[in-house]
N, C-alpha and C positions, 0 to 999 in steps of 0.2 A: 641146179638144173642147167644142162648144157645150153649154149646159145643156139637159138633156132636157125636152121638152115633152110627154112621154107621159102620156096620161090612162088610168089603169088603172081599169076598172070591174069590181068584184069582187062575185060572188054569194056571200052568206054560206054557202050550202049547200056550196060548195067546201071551205071550212075544215073543216066537219063531215066531209066525205069524207076529207080528209087526216088528220084526227084519228082516224079509224077504221082506218087502216093499222097493222099491227104496227110497233113502234118502229124496227126496223132498216130496214123498208120506207119508213116515213115520212121518215127521214133522206134516203134516195135520192130520193124523190119531191119533197121540199122543195128539194133541190139542183137538180133538173131544173126545177122551177117558177122558182127564182131565175134560172137560165140563160135561160129563156124571157123573163122580164121584162127581164133585162139586155140580151139581144139586141134586144128590141123597142125599148128606150131608145136603142140604138146604131144602129138600122137606119133609114136615110133613107126617108122616106115612110110610116113607121109612127108615127102620132100618137095612136092610140086602140087599146087592147087590152082586149077583153072576156074575163073569166075566168068561166066558167059551167060547168054540167054538161050534157053531151049523152050520152045512153044511160048515165047514171050515172057518167060518167067526166069528170075535170077537162078542160075544153076551152078553147082559146084562139082568139079570132077577131079578125081585123083587116079593115078595109075592102077592102084589095087582096090579101088572102091567102086561103088555103084553111084550113079548120078543122084545128087540131092538137089531138089528144086524147092524154092520157097516162094510164097506169094500170098497176097490178099486179094480178094475178089469182091467187087461191089455187090454181087448177088448174095453174098454172105458177109455183111458188113461188121458183124460182131466177132469175127474170128480171122485168123490167118493160119497158114499151115506149112508143114514140111512134107513134100511129096517125094515118093520113092517109086522105083520100078515095081509095078503091081505083081509081077511074077516072082519077085524075090521073096525071101522069108523074113524080110525086115519088119513089116507091120505086124504080121502074125506073132513074131517073136516079141516085139515091143508090147503088144497086147498081153501076152503071157507073162512077161517079166514085170511090166509096170502097171498092168491092170487099169484101174480107174484113175490113175494119175493123169491120163490123157483121154481125150475123145478121139475116135478114129473115123476115117472115111474109107470103108471097105478095106482092101489090102494096099491102098495107095497113099494114105496120108495120116499123119498125126496132126490133129487139129488143136490149135492153141487159142484160148480166149483172149480177147483184147483187154478185158477187165480182169483184175486179179494178178497175183504174182506168177511169174513164169517159174516152173519147176526146173531151175537152172541145171542142177546136177544131173537130173534124168535126161534133159534135153542134150546136155553135153555127151552123155553116154550114147544116146541115139546117134548123134553126129559122128562120134568116133567109130561107131559100128558101121555106119554107111560109108565112111571114108576108107575103111579097111575091109569092106565086105568080102572081097575075093580071097582074103586071107583067113577070114573067120567063118565063112558060110558052111563049112562042114563041122564046125564045133557045136556041141550042145548049147542051146540058147545063144548061139553066135558069140559065145565067150562072155556074155553078160552075167 
């Protein structure tokens, strides 16, 4: 595998946001963040990943992708989620391709349970798709 040329641009406010999660939540959010960075490093055409806050949520932006936000909310303490632009075809496509692997929140989120194993391969496919969305949005099932 070629050496990664990913440029990761990190907003220090994101670390503060992660540090404010309860410890058990922070561990899950840290793992999801690591997966996002890992997938960005492995995905052809992704050379720059910006980590910032949008609407107070950790957000990941690439040149050819749609914004990916991740968060845990106290009002739904047993879950955390990956949030997507609700007008995109991302969540409807994930629902079609992955079915009951995930729970969904309308057309805006893939919901992940705090308990149980994370379906890592499927999550990585979702991440790769959002990071390259503008390249795959015209493909059947977004290339999945």
